[in-house]
C-alpha positions as CSV (number, residue, x, y, z in Angstrom):
1,M,-3.8,40.4,113.1
2,N,-6.5,40.6,115.4
3,F,-9.1,43.0,116.1
4,L,-7.7,45.1,118.9
5,N,-4.4,45.1,116.9
6,I,-6.0,46.9,114.5
7,V,-8.3,49.0,116.4
8,K,-4.7,50.2,118.1
9,W,-3.2,50.9,114.7
10,I,-6.0,53.3,114.1
11,T,-5.9,54.8,117.1
12,Y,-2.3,55.3,117.2
13,S,-2.8,56.4,113.5
14,L,-5.0,59.2,114.4
15,V,-3.0,60.3,117.3
16,L,-0.3,60.5,115.1
17,I,-2.1,62.9,113.1
18,G,-3.6,64.9,115.4
19,A,0.2,65.5,117.1
20,L,1.3,66.3,113.3
21,N,-1.3,69.1,112.9
22,W,-0.8,70.5,116.1
23,G,2.7,70.7,115.3
24,L,2.0,72.4,112.2
25,V,-0.4,75.2,114.6
26,G,2.4,75.7,116.9
27,A,5.3,75.9,114.3
28,F,3.7,77.7,111.4
29,N,0.2,78.5,112.4
30,F,-1.3,76.3,109.8
31,D,-4.3,73.7,110.6
32,L,-3.8,71.5,108.1
33,V,-7.4,69.3,108.8
34,S,-8.9,72.8,108.3
35,F,-7.1,73.3,104.7
36,L,-8.1,69.8,103.6
37,F,-11.5,69.6,104.8
38,G,-12.7,73.6,105.5
39,E,-13.0,75.6,108.1
40,M,-15.0,74.1,111.0
41,T,-17.5,72.3,108.8
42,V,-19.4,69.2,109.8
43,F,-16.5,66.9,108.3
44,T,-13.5,69.0,110.1
45,R,-15.4,68.5,113.5
46,I,-16.0,64.9,112.8
47,I,-11.9,64.7,112.1
48,Y,-11.3,66.5,115.3
49,S,-13.5,64.8,117.4
50,L,-12.2,61.2,116.1
51,I,-8.6,62.4,116.7
52,G,-9.7,63.2,120.6
53,L,-11.5,59.7,120.8
54,S,-8.7,58.2,119.6
55,A,-6.1,59.8,121.9
56,I,-8.6,58.5,125.0
57,G,-8.7,55.1,123.3
58,Y,-5.0,54.6,123.3
59,F,-4.2,56.0,126.4
60,L,-6.5,53.1,127.9
61,A,-5.0,50.8,125.5
62,S,-1.6,51.3,126.6
63,M,-2.8,51.3,130.2
64,R,-4.3,47.7,129.5
65,D,-1.1,46.7,127.9
66,E,1.4,48.1,130.8
67,R,-0.9,46.0,133.2
68,E,-0.7,43.0,131.3
69,C,2.7,43.0,130.5
70,S,3.5,43.8,134.5
71,Q,1.5,40.8,135.4
72,Y,4.0,38.2,133.2
73,H,7.0,40.6,133.8
74,C,7.7,41.8,130.3
């Protein structure tokens, strides 16, 4: 497994955690990240920031993959 695949796996995992957290907030008004790490502690803010950056990174990686795939007619 090369470095880019590891980065994509990590970003995908963090985006999935963020999506599940927002699903819990929407359905049950329960914020899992705040429950586990405290209400807006430094660590909670770091988690939220990493999830947001991962969403941007995953989007950019997906765009790159789509461009490469269209180049090789995947």
